[in-house]
LUMRO-84510 format. One line per 3 residues: number of its first residue (from 1); their letters; for each residue y, x, z of C-alpha. Coordinates in nm, 4 decimals, m for minus. Example, Ala and Ser with C-alpha at 12.3 -4.5 7.8 and 13.67 -1.06 7.14 Angstrom:
1	AS	m0.4500 1.2300 0.7800; m0.1060 1.3670 0.7140
***
This chain:
1	MAM	22.7866 7.0007 1.5963; 22.8078 6.6551 1.7490; 22.6750 6.3330 1.5989
4	AYI	22.9291 6.0535 1.5960; 22.9160 5.6987 1.4647; 23.2297 5.5387 1.3278
7	GLG	23.2949 5.1672 1.2747; 23.5194 5.0690 0.9840; 23.6926 4.7381 0.9136
10	SNL	23.9553 4.5993 0.6783; 24.0954 4.2524 0.6146; 24.4275 4.3166 0.4384
13	GNR	24.4910 4.4134 0.0783; 24.2128 4.5739 m0.1232; 23.9566 4.5747 0.1574
16	EGC	23.6817 4.7529 m0.0337; 23.9230 5.0087 m0.1754; 24.0621 5.0763 0.1705
19	LRE	23.7154 5.1295 0.3196; 23.6203 5.3612 0.0334; 23.9431 5.5614 0.0734
22	AIQ	23.8872 5.5932 0.4495; 23.5327 5.7189 0.3882; 23.6640 5.9697 0.1334
25	RLR	23.9229 6.0958 0.3822; 23.6555 6.1260 0.6506; 23.4536 6.3397 0.4071
28	QLP	23.7535 6.5751 0.3903; 23.7939 6.6260 0.7663; 23.7507 6.9910 0.8675
31	GTT	23.4175 7.0640 1.0330; 23.2866 6.7170 0.9497; 23.0017 6.5999 0.7282
34	VLR	22.9398 6.2324 0.6489; 22.5631 6.1847 0.6690; 22.5084 5.8115 0.6200
37	VSR	22.7209 5.5148 0.5182; 22.6139 5.1522 0.5562; 22.6716 4.8893 0.2955
40	FYE	22.9822 4.6715 0.3392; 22.9417 4.3497 0.5390; 23.1737 4.0504 0.5015
43	TAP	23.2437 3.9107 0.8470; 23.4580 3.6519 1.0175; 23.7395 3.7798 1.2402
46	VGG	23.6765 3.7789 1.6162; 23.9693 3.7156 1.8497; 24.3325 3.7541 1.7594
49	PPQ	24.5460 3.5252 1.5445; 24.4145 3.3333 1.2416; 24.3404 3.5846 0.9655
52	GEF	24.1228 3.6583 0.6651; 23.7639 3.7781 0.6505; 23.6832 4.1427 0.7184
55	LNA	23.4744 4.3947 0.5349; 23.2954 4.6112 0.7910; 23.0810 4.9218 0.7679
58	ALA	22.9509 5.2061 0.9822; 22.8953 5.5705 0.9146; 22.7238 5.8630 1.0805
61	IET	22.8950 6.2005 1.0883; 22.8273 6.5471 1.2179; 23.1459 6.7055 1.3439
64	TLA	23.2811 7.0050 1.5280; 23.5752 6.7910 1.6435; 23.5752 6.6912 2.0093
67	PEP	23.6224 6.3175 2.0794; 24.0017 6.3187 2.1343; 24.0808 6.5277 1.8224
70	LLA	23.8415 6.3067 1.6239; 24.0290 5.9992 1.7470; 24.3590 6.1610 1.6439
73	ELQ	24.2207 6.2223 1.2942; 24.0979 5.8619 1.2676; 24.4413 5.7343 1.3697
76	RIE	24.6047 5.9674 1.1172; 24.3839 5.8208 0.8426; 24.4666 5.4673 0.9603
79	AAL	24.8396 5.5411 0.9439; 24.8072 5.6974 0.5980; 24.6308 5.3815 0.4784
82	GRV	24.9048 5.1523 0.6096; 24.7671 5.0475 0.9491; 25.0362 4.8799 1.1583
85	RDV	24.9628 4.8083 1.5252; 25.1879 4.5130 1.6012; 24.9470 4.2352 1.7051
88	KWG	24.6375 4.2958 1.9194; 24.3285 4.2177 1.7123; 24.5574 4.1176 1.4260
91	PRT	24.4971 4.1696 1.0563; 24.4812 4.5322 0.9420; 24.4419 4.7409 0.6320
94	IDL	24.1964 4.9651 0.8132; 24.0418 5.0015 1.1567; 23.8416 5.3136 1.2455
97	DIL	23.6635 5.3220 1.5809; 23.4444 5.5842 1.7444; 23.1396 5.3791 1.8425
100	LYD	22.9224 5.6569 1.9820; 22.9527 6.0337 2.0156; 22.6225 6.2043 2.0950
103	DLV	22.5124 6.0477 2.4256; 22.8581 6.0894 2.5768; 23.0027 5.8343 2.8171
106	LDT	23.3806 5.8723 2.8310; 23.6482 5.6512 2.9854; 24.0055 5.7762 2.9517
109	PTL	24.3315 5.5850 2.9048; 24.3145 5.6536 2.5288; 23.9440 5.6553 2.4492
112	KIP	23.6304 5.4815 2.5680; 23.2893 5.5922 2.4430; 23.0661 5.4106 2.3794
115	HPL	23.3038 5.1582 2.2264; 23.3280 4.8988 2.5066; 23.2599 4.5899 2.2922
118	MHE	23.0198 4.7280 2.0324; 22.7102 4.5711 2.1898; 22.8718 4.2241 2.1723
121	RMF	22.9797 4.2332 1.8087; 22.7476 4.1631 1.5203; 23.0045 4.3067 1.2784
124	VLD	22.9450 4.6436 1.4497; 22.5719 4.6114 1.5123; 22.4698 4.4976 1.1610
127	PLA	22.6007 4.8063 0.9795; 22.5129 5.0417 1.2654; 22.1539 4.9125 1.2785
130	EIA	22.1288 4.9679 0.9034; 22.2021 5.3416 0.9329; 22.0690 5.4174 1.2834
133	PDL	21.8387 5.1447 1.4182; 21.6774 5.3721 1.6779; 22.0048 5.5102 1.8121
136	VHP	22.0178 5.4413 2.1871; 22.3273 5.3070 2.3610; 22.3868 5.5610 2.6414
139	ILE	22.4827 5.3039 2.9055; 22.2624 5.0071 2.8166; 21.9737 5.2404 2.7255
142	KPV	21.8626 5.0171 2.4387; 21.8307 5.0957 2.0698; 22.0945 4.9523 1.8386
145	AEL	21.8327 4.7409 1.6589; 21.7351 4.5791 1.9908; 22.0996 4.5093 2.0802
148	REE	22.1441 4.3511 1.7375; 21.8332 4.1375 1.7867; 21.9531 4.0206 2.1287
151	ISK	22.2950 3.9127 1.9999; 22.1443 3.7385 1.6957; 21.9502 3.5083 1.9312
154	R	22.2607 3.3825 2.1090
***
């Protein structure tokens, strides 16, 4: 079993309902157990066109799914919950990102682990630090809580 950390975000429609439904669907993935879920954080959008506030969260899972099949399942859940990919960093009903997967470093055309911008985004680090403050970023070799502290001082 691998440990993976998933970032969740929503800023269209019933944001809280969408996050809760995504978490429920993640609980139903074969070979996957949701271990921890952060509280929901209201955050301002970063980049992209003008848009509404996000609700963000993070969760920890144990899974038998390899990274690429896990990504495919996350994208299937996004599509089922109405995610449309028409504008980069645009508004969305749901966004599910693999933040970390064990201590794997992966860079393919379809998937980058760790998530390449996670260490620069408070909306990722706040919920992730809540559920796994001592988790170490495999490239930066710093705990999530330390990364969060560094960005909060900027």
